[in-house]
C-alpha positions as CSV (number, residue, x, y, z in Angstrom):
1,M,-6.6,56.6,-53.1
2,K,-5.3,60.5,-52.4
3,I,-3.1,61.1,-49.6
4,V,-2.9,65.1,-48.6
5,Q,-1.3,67.1,-46.4
6,A,-3.5,67.7,-43.9
7,T,-4.3,71.7,-43.0
8,R,-7.2,72.8,-40.8
9,D,-9.4,73.2,-43.8
10,H,-8.7,69.5,-42.5
11,I,-9.7,69.2,-39.4
12,D,-13.0,67.7,-39.4
13,D,-12.4,65.4,-41.8
14,L,-10.1,64.0,-39.0
15,V,-11.4,64.5,-35.6
16,P,-14.0,61.2,-36.4
17,L,-10.3,59.1,-37.4
18,F,-8.7,60.8,-34.7
19,D,-11.1,60.1,-32.2
20,G,-11.8,56.1,-33.1
21,Y,-7.3,55.9,-32.8
22,R,-7.7,56.9,-29.3
23,I,-10.9,54.6,-28.7
24,F,-8.7,51.6,-30.1
25,Y,-6.1,53.5,-27.2
26,K,-9.0,52.6,-24.9
27,Q,-9.2,56.6,-24.1
28,E,-12.6,57.7,-24.6
29,S,-14.2,60.0,-26.9
30,D,-14.0,63.1,-26.7
31,F,-14.1,65.0,-30.7
32,N,-14.2,68.5,-28.7
33,G,-10.7,67.5,-27.4
34,V,-8.9,66.5,-30.3
35,K,-10.4,69.0,-32.5
36,K,-8.1,70.8,-30.8
37,F,-5.5,69.0,-30.3
38,L,-5.5,68.5,-34.4
39,S,-5.7,72.2,-34.8
40,A,-3.1,73.3,-32.5
41,R,-0.4,71.0,-33.7
42,I,-1.3,72.0,-37.1
43,Q,-1.2,75.7,-35.6
44,N,1.3,75.4,-35.0
45,N,3.7,72.9,-37.1
46,E,4.4,71.4,-34.4
47,S,3.3,68.2,-36.2
48,I,2.9,66.6,-40.5
49,I,-0.5,65.1,-40.9
50,Y,-0.6,62.7,-44.0
51,L,-5.3,61.8,-44.7
52,A,-5.8,59.5,-47.0
53,F,-9.1,59.9,-48.9
54,I,-10.9,57.1,-50.7
55,N,-13.9,59.0,-53.3
56,D,-13.5,61.7,-51.2
57,K,-14.0,60.5,-47.6
58,A,-11.4,59.7,-45.3
59,V,-10.7,56.8,-44.6
60,G,-7.0,57.0,-42.4
61,F,-4.0,59.3,-41.4
62,T,-1.0,59.2,-40.4
63,Q,0.9,62.0,-37.3
64,L,4.3,63.1,-37.5
65,Y,6.3,64.5,-35.2
66,P,9.9,66.1,-35.5
67,L,13.4,64.9,-33.7
68,F,16.6,65.2,-34.1
69,S,19.6,63.0,-33.8
70,S,22.7,64.3,-32.3
71,V,25.1,61.6,-32.9
72,S,24.1,61.6,-36.4
73,I,23.1,65.8,-36.9
74,K,20.3,65.0,-38.8
75,P,16.7,65.5,-38.2
76,M,14.2,62.7,-38.2
77,Y,10.8,61.8,-37.4
78,L,8.3,60.1,-34.7
79,L,5.2,58.3,-36.7
80,N,3.4,58.6,-32.7
81,D,-0.1,58.1,-34.8
82,L,-1.3,55.2,-37.2
83,F,-4.6,54.6,-38.1
84,V,-7.2,53.3,-40.3
85,D,-11.0,52.9,-40.3
86,Q,-12.1,49.5,-39.7
87,S,-13.7,49.0,-43.0
88,I,-11.1,50.0,-44.6
89,R,-8.2,48.1,-44.1
90,G,-5.9,45.9,-45.5
91,K,-6.7,48.0,-48.6
92,G,-3.1,49.6,-48.5
93,V,-4.5,52.7,-46.8
94,G,-1.6,52.7,-44.3
95,E,0.5,51.1,-46.1
96,A,-0.1,54.5,-48.6
97,L,0.5,56.6,-45.4
98,I,3.3,55.2,-44.5
99,E,5.1,56.1,-48.2
100,A,4.3,58.7,-47.7
101,A,5.9,59.3,-44.3
102,K,9.0,57.8,-46.0
103,D,9.0,60.0,-48.6
104,L,9.3,62.9,-46.8
105,C,12.4,61.7,-44.6
106,R,13.8,61.3,-48.4
107,N,13.2,64.5,-49.7
108,E,14.1,66.6,-46.4
109,N,17.6,64.0,-46.4
110,N,15.9,63.3,-43.2
111,K,17.9,60.1,-41.0
112,G,15.2,58.0,-41.1
113,M,12.0,57.3,-39.2
114,A,10.6,55.8,-35.5
115,I,7.8,54.7,-34.6
116,Q,5.7,53.7,-31.3
117,T,3.4,51.6,-30.7
118,T,2.2,49.1,-28.5
119,P,3.3,45.4,-28.2
120,D,0.7,44.0,-29.3
121,N,0.0,46.5,-31.8
122,P,-1.3,44.1,-34.6
123,A,0.3,47.0,-36.9
124,Q,3.9,45.4,-36.5
125,N,3.9,42.8,-39.3
126,L,3.4,46.2,-41.6
127,Y,5.7,48.1,-39.9
128,Q,8.8,45.6,-40.4
129,R,7.2,44.3,-44.8
130,L,7.5,48.8,-44.7
131,G,11.9,47.8,-43.8
132,F,11.3,48.6,-40.2
133,I,13.4,47.4,-38.2
134,K,12.6,46.2,-34.5
135,D,14.2,48.4,-32.3
136,V,15.8,45.6,-29.0
137,D,17.6,48.7,-27.4
138,L,15.8,49.2,-23.7
139,Q,13.7,52.6,-23.7
140,F,12.3,54.0,-20.5
141,F,9.5,56.6,-20.3
142,W,9.0,58.7,-17.4
143,M,5.3,59.6,-16.9
144,N,4.8,63.0,-14.0
145,D,2.4,61.7,-12.1
146,K,0.2,65.1,-11.5
147,S,0.6,66.1,-14.7
148,S,-4.0,64.9,-16.1
């Protein structure tokens, strides 16, 4: 298995995985929208995407967004997206992607990494096994009703 930081050259490898990720979260398939979204994140340096390859085939990815902790006055990351092709799950791909993200945090001396996911996501077992602690603090989210 090989983990690489995605560049614009990897967009075609990422699109089907990202589309599958969105479908997992009950969104409609949209290859064009996905390609545009990912291209913008990479081009504008707005996220870091790690891509896992097995035998030159892209099989999983994770996307990290930079955040900052005002209290600790340190940067951190939000691991917002993690997806492994269903045919390869259970083979350590998700763990390898998370370990690459943790290495980035260590190398940059960041505060740490947060994960945003749904309460019923079975990957929570993986997160806890890899040292993530469930945050019991109350979280709130405001949604713009005019956003489409």
